[in-house]
DRENFIPA-278141 format. One record per residue: residue number from 1; residue in one letter; chain; x, y, z of N, C-alpha, C, O in turn. Coordinates in steps of 0.001 Angstrom, whole numbers, plus 500000, padded with zeros to 6 digits. Example, Ala and Ser with C-alpha at 12.3 -4.5 7.8 and 13.67 -1.06 7.14 Angstrom:
// residues 2
SITE:1:A:A:513190:494310:507800:512300:495500:507800:513200:496700:507800:514236:496681:508465 $
SITE:2:S:A:512850:497750:507080:513670:498940:507140:512900:500030:507870:513409:501138:508039 $
// end
This chain:
// residues 120
SITE:1:M:A:485663:505186:471084:486041:506252:471983:485255:505662:473131:484375:504802:473109 $
SITE:2:G:A:485897:506469:474351:485536:505833:475880:484240:507234:476194:484407:508398:475830 $
SITE:3:R:A:483286:506827:476771:482451:507622:477352:482964:508415:478645:483767:507938:479448 $
SITE:4:A:A:482258:509993:478761:482617:510502:479560:482176:510269:480839:481028:509828:480877 $
SITE:5:Q:A:482768:510437:482000:482272:510038:483147:481414:510909:483673:481749:512086:483532 $
SITE:6:S:A:480124:510651:484398:479516:511785:484963:480212:511976:486486:480974:511138:486969 $
SITE:7:P:A:479843:513142:487112:480233:513021:488255:479839:512644:489489:480300:513041:490559 $
SITE:8:E:A:478739:511656:489259:478328:510441:489980:478830:509188:490077:478636:508355:490963 $
SITE:9:S:A:479815:509084:488613:480386:507954:488351:481352:507488:489537:482113:508239:490147 $
SITE:10:C:A:481205:506251:489736:482600:505616:491073:483758:505802:490324:483887:505451:489151 $
SITE:11:V:A:484590:506348:490998:486234:506302:490250:486854:505171:490986:487762:504519:490471 $
SITE:12:L:A:486346:504887:492303:487169:504176:493199:487793:502816:492720:488698:502206:493290 $
SITE:13:P:A:487235:502505:491735:488027:501134:490690:489336:501376:490483:490232:500573:490740 $
SITE:14:D:A:489513:502688:489929:490776:503000:489350:491952:503125:490447:493153:502977:490222 $
SITE:15:L:A:491262:503470:491853:492618:503516:492746:492648:502036:493397:493728:501489:493619 $
SITE:16:L:A:491779:501597:493604:491469:500009:493995:492648:499331:492935:493608:498813:493506 $
SITE:17:Q:A:492640:499306:491724:493281:498728:490639:495074:498753:491173:495796:497777:491382 $
SITE:18:V:A:495406:500178:491281:496682:500402:491849:497195:499658:493307:498272:499190:493674 $
SITE:19:L:A:496001:499785:493866:496727:499453:495569:496363:497869:495580:496745:497311:496608 $
SITE:20:A:A:495744:497087:494700:495306:495726:494810:496617:495033:494224:496608:493802:494220 $
SITE:21:H:A:497761:495699:493722:498692:494814:493086:499525:494011:494270:499672:494471:495403 $
SITE:22:P:A:499884:493131:493963:501063:492307:495090:501783:493336:495522:502210:494233:494796 $
SITE:23:W:A:501995:493216:497099:502876:493719:497493:502707:495198:497762:503364:495742:498650 $
SITE:24:T:A:501929:495791:497092:501683:497265:497331:501175:497803:498666:501671:498801:499189 $
SITE:25:M:A:500234:497154:499164:500134:497606:500553:500687:497473:501512:500642:498290:502433 $
SITE:26:Q:A:501548:496078:501528:502887:496124:502409:503755:497046:502301:504447:497274:503293 $
SITE:27:I:A:503968:497839:501068:505056:498939:500781:504409:500149:501600:504979:500772:502495 $
SITE:28:L:A:503033:500378:501097:502720:501456:501544:502560:501354:503251:503019:502156:504065 $
SITE:29:C:A:501985:500458:503455:502086:500355:505231:503394:500719:505825:503474:501630:506649 $
SITE:30:A:A:504326:500099:505467:505860:500164:505828:506422:501568:505831:507218:501869:506720 $
SITE:31:L:A:506140:502288:505082:506284:503454:504663:505373:504327:505286:505618:505529:505186 $
SITE:32:S:A:504365:503971:505912:503314:504673:506528:503716:504780:508086:503699:505820:508745 $
SITE:33:H:A:504056:503590:508511:504497:503261:509795:505995:504086:510082:506190:504972:510915 $
SITE:34:H:A:506829:503579:509255:508074:503865:509773:508713:505283:508974:509865:505671:509168 $
SITE:35:G:A:507839:505897:508142:508300:506943:507278:509244:506806:506083:509244:505671:505606 $
SITE:36:P:A:509862:507486:505624:511074:507408:504581:511931:506258:504753:512481:506024:505830 $
SITE:37:L:A:512071:505486:503663:513242:504556:504202:513929:504228:503149:513399:504387:502050 $
SITE:38:R:A:515209:503716:503237:516077:503197:501987:515644:501930:501605:514964:501187:502313 $
SITE:39:F:A:516139:501633:500210:515806:500402:499632:515888:499140:500632:514940:498491:501073 $
SITE:40:S:A:517022:498991:500832:517299:497713:501771:516617:497764:503385:516589:496746:504077 $
SITE:41:E:A:516161:498886:503795:515094:498926:504970:513883:498507:504356:513344:497451:504688 $
SITE:42:L:A:513441:499223:503526:512198:498880:502749:512008:497324:502872:511057:496710:503354 $
SITE:43:K:A:513206:496836:502287:513116:495129:501759:512857:494315:502979:512284:493226:502981 $
SITE:44:M:A:513385:495013:504132:513324:494256:505383:512131:494012:505961:511733:492932:506398 $
SITE:45:R:A:511435:495306:505947:510133:495657:506591:508802:494972:505835:507764:494648:506412 $
SITE:46:V:A:509108:494821:504285:507884:493886:503749:508692:492606:503576:509456:492528:502615 $
SITE:47:E:A:508563:491459:504557:509024:490365:504361:508653:489660:503249:507481:489799:502901 $
SITE:48:G:A:509255:489041:502695:509228:487806:501634:509273:488615:500120:509133:488016:499054 $
SITE:49:I:A:509465:489882:500220:508945:490497:498778:510792:490518:498176:511710:490783:498951 $
SITE:50:S:A:511002:490194:496737:512240:490228:495894:512812:491698:495891:512220:492743:496164 $
SITE:51:S:A:513848:491541:495589:514559:493081:495161:513742:493615:493941:513266:494749:493882 $
SITE:52:R:A:513627:492547:492865:512951:492635:491749:511443:493293:491745:511092:494274:491090 $
SITE:53:V:A:510862:492722:492395:509541:493029:492789:509401:494274:493289:508614:495106:492837 $
SITE:54:L:A:510348:494488:494474:510082:495844:494901:510498:496769:494246:509966:497865:494423 $
SITE:55:T:A:511578:496636:493279:512262:497685:492505:510731:497900:491546:510503:499101:491399 $
SITE:56:E:A:509912:497199:491036:508822:497107:490060:508048:497839:490921:507833:498929:490391 $
SITE:57:R:A:507491:497756:492072:506294:498183:492864:506776:499930:493147:505994:500878:493081 $
SITE:58:L:A:507829:499990:493374:508251:501178:493489:508505:502422:492522:508514:503652:492577 $
SITE:59:R:A:508670:501570:491764:508476:502557:490076:507116:502691:490074:506774:503870:490170 $
SITE:60:Q:A:506053:501765:489985:504855:501920:489562:504324:503002:490658:503534:503832:490208 $
SITE:61:L:A:504636:503093:491951:503898:503635:493220:504522:505368:492450:503720:506230:492089 $
SITE:62:A:A:505844:505512:492361:506366:506669:491796:505819:507282:490655:505644:508500:490655 $
SITE:63:Y:A:505535:506603:489704:504772:507026:488595:503418:507483:488859:502858:508360:488201 $
SITE:64:R:A:502864:506802:489933:501097:507188:490171:501559:508449:491365:500776:509122:492034 $
SITE:65:D:A:502713:508496:491374:502676:509972:492289:502338:509764:493944:502057:510759:494612 $
SITE:66:L:A:502388:508228:494650:501978:507732:495659:503495:507914:496270:503420:508491:497355 $
SITE:67:I:A:504685:507636:495946:505732:507730:496864:506825:508758:496002:506834:508799:494771 $
SITE:68:F:A:507723:509561:496855:508749:509986:496304:510107:509019:496142:510343:507988:496771 $
SITE:69:R:A:510819:509568:495253:512459:508778:495366:513269:509900:495323:513265:510795:494477 $
SITE:70:R:A:514215:509733:496661:515170:510853:496730:516464:510407:496687:516923:509836:497676 $
SITE:71:Y:A:517269:510606:495497:518217:510704:495408:519467:511477:495815:519588:512641:495431 $
SITE:72:E:A:520546:510816:496681:521689:511736:497403:522789:511344:496789:523104:510162:496650 $
SITE:73:I:A:523509:512417:496341:524747:512116:495898:525859:511476:496660:526450:512365:497272 $
SITE:74:S:A:526396:510294:496882:527269:510144:497892:527871:508952:497417:527594:508526:496296 $
SITE:75:I:A:528883:508222:498369:529623:507067:497945:528989:506046:499198:529028:506421:500370 $
SITE:76:P:A:528454:504832:498836:527598:504694:497871:526413:505621:498003:525920:506067:499040 $
SITE:77:P:A:526022:505839:496649:524847:506601:496409:523370:506224:497194:522888:505110:496992 $
SITE:78:A:A:522681:507178:498084:521631:506877:498862:520315:507128:498409:519939:508300:498426 $
SITE:79:V:A:519750:506482:498114:518450:506608:497511:517108:506168:498876:517203:505218:499653 $
SITE:80:T:A:516167:506988:498828:515248:507225:500113:513845:507244:499338:513489:507924:498376 $
SITE:81:Y:A:513186:506292:500062:511501:506490:499078:510553:506643:500390:510656:506014:501444 $
SITE:82:G:A:509801:507433:500122:508860:507826:501077:507424:508089:500299:507337:508036:499072 $
SITE:83:M:A:506410:508352:501095:505047:508464:501086:505024:510186:500454:505828:510985:500933 $
SITE:84:T:A:504270:510528:499617:503864:511685:498661:502961:512291:500052:502864:511796:501175 $
SITE:85:K:A:502359:513550:499490:501324:514306:500151:500018:513583:499926:499164:513315:500771 $
SITE:86:R:A:500016:513329:498687:498787:512091:498136:498754:510826:498597:497738:510143:498469 $
SITE:87:A:A:499871:510364:499191:499798:509110:499755:499428:509212:501220:498535:508642:501846 $
SITE:88:R:A:500255:509998:501566:499620:510234:502894:498040:510338:503066:497649:509960:504170 $
SITE:89:K:A:497330:510658:502427:495891:510959:502531:495910:509304:502823:495532:508989:503952 $
SITE:90:L:A:496283:508290:501987:495633:506943:502312:496089:506379:503731:495519:505461:504320 $
SITE:91:G:A:497391:507191:504263:497785:506420:505650:496685:506550:506631:496849:505670:507476 $
SITE:92:K:A:495713:507207:506873:494841:507302:507909:493957:506024:507482:493550:505254:508353 $
SITE:93:I:A:493609:505774:505824:492509:504873:505955:493710:503373:505785:493260:502228:505751 $
SITE:94:L:A:494567:503541:505735:495406:502461:505661:495317:501810:507108:495146:500606:507296 $
SITE:95:H:A:495454:502754:508092:495851:502530:509352:494329:501711:510046:494366:500770:510838 $
SITE:96:E:A:493397:502189:509646:491816:501893:510008:491952:500636:509276:491958:499669:510039 $
SITE:97:L:A:492041:500402:508289:491523:499167:507248:492907:498216:508672:492339:497401:509399 $
SITE:98:E:A:493913:498328:508835:495015:497475:509612:494159:497308:510611:493788:496137:510680 $
SITE:99:A:A:493574:498184:511620:493149:498073:512907:491624:496865:512349:491343:495879:513032 $
SITE:100:V:A:491013:497147:511339:489683:496158:511111:490502:494566:510829:490094:493473:511221 $
SITE:101:A:A:491668:494827:510092:492232:493471:509891:492719:492924:510977:492619:491726:511243 $
SITE:102:R:A:493313:493822:511714:493609:492954:513303:492600:492352:514307:492817:491348:514985 $
SITE:103:K:A:491411:493130:514317:490275:492571:514754:489671:491318:514285:489456:490305:514950 $
SITE:104:W:A:489413:491547:512957:488924:490089:512260:489729:488952:512267:489277:487821:512093 $
SITE:105:K:A:491221:489272:512514:492086:488282:512562:492084:487364:514143:492228:486152:514310 $
SITE:106:S:A:491869:488438:515149:491750:487793:516283:490470:487002:516728:490389:486256:517704 $
SITE:107:V:A:489555:487289:515888:487999:486668:516190:488326:485528:515278:488759:485744:514147 $
SITE:108:T:A:488108:484192:515790:488275:483053:515727:486777:482398:515541:486130:482567:516575 $
SITE:109:P:A:486052:481713:514546:484832:481209:514199:484857:480280:515645:485855:479936:516279 $
SITE:110:Q:A:483568:480023:515915:483130:479146:516823:483085:477977:516573:483515:477087:517307 $
SITE:111:R:A:482485:477812:515353:482360:476590:514505:482400:476744:512941:481515:477317:512306 $
SITE:112:A:A:483511:476177:512392:483693:476742:511387:482847:476158:510084:483023:476449:508901 $
SITE:113:G:A:481897:475266:510648:481145:474608:509403:479667:475355:509834:478694:475294:509082 $
SITE:114:K:A:479638:475941:510911:477860:476548:511447:478093:478078:511622:477575:478640:512587 $
SITE:115:R:A:478930:478851:510638:478660:480009:511051:477479:481047:510289:476933:480922:509193 $
SITE:116:R:A:477368:481846:511078:475876:482765:510538:476600:483800:509766:477727:484197:510063 $
SITE:117:P:A:475986:484167:508884:476612:485364:507969:476614:486454:508844:476231:486321:510006 $
SITE:118:E:A:477086:487727:508308:477451:488894:509322:476244:490009:508865:476260:490191:507648 $
SITE:119:T:A:475448:490608:509413:474781:491673:509085:475729:492820:508922:476714:493009:509636 $
SITE:120:I:A:475264:493729:507705:475759:495191:507676:475399:496248:508311:475968:497319:508101 $
// end
């Protein structure tokens, strides 16, 4: 049997496990920046992802209630994916992480062999 978690237990690993899957962050960033997208549009926004992997990730994210899948009856059928209210709360964090990543990417070490460790 598993132990009951105390209110002080860190639940962050549960969320990070979902977000750490390959391509998940790119999918959420694309939906966060561009709003709801159809499959083909989303595939274009997430460069390099295969259709199979995109389908798998979308299913996983929908199961976790991080994205919605809207099916519209038409010829051909229109399927749109977007962030749920729950995931939109992550949108702010994703934008902040992206800003930090851009800043870090723009900073090049002066001497790769003689870098001083950063202090927090």
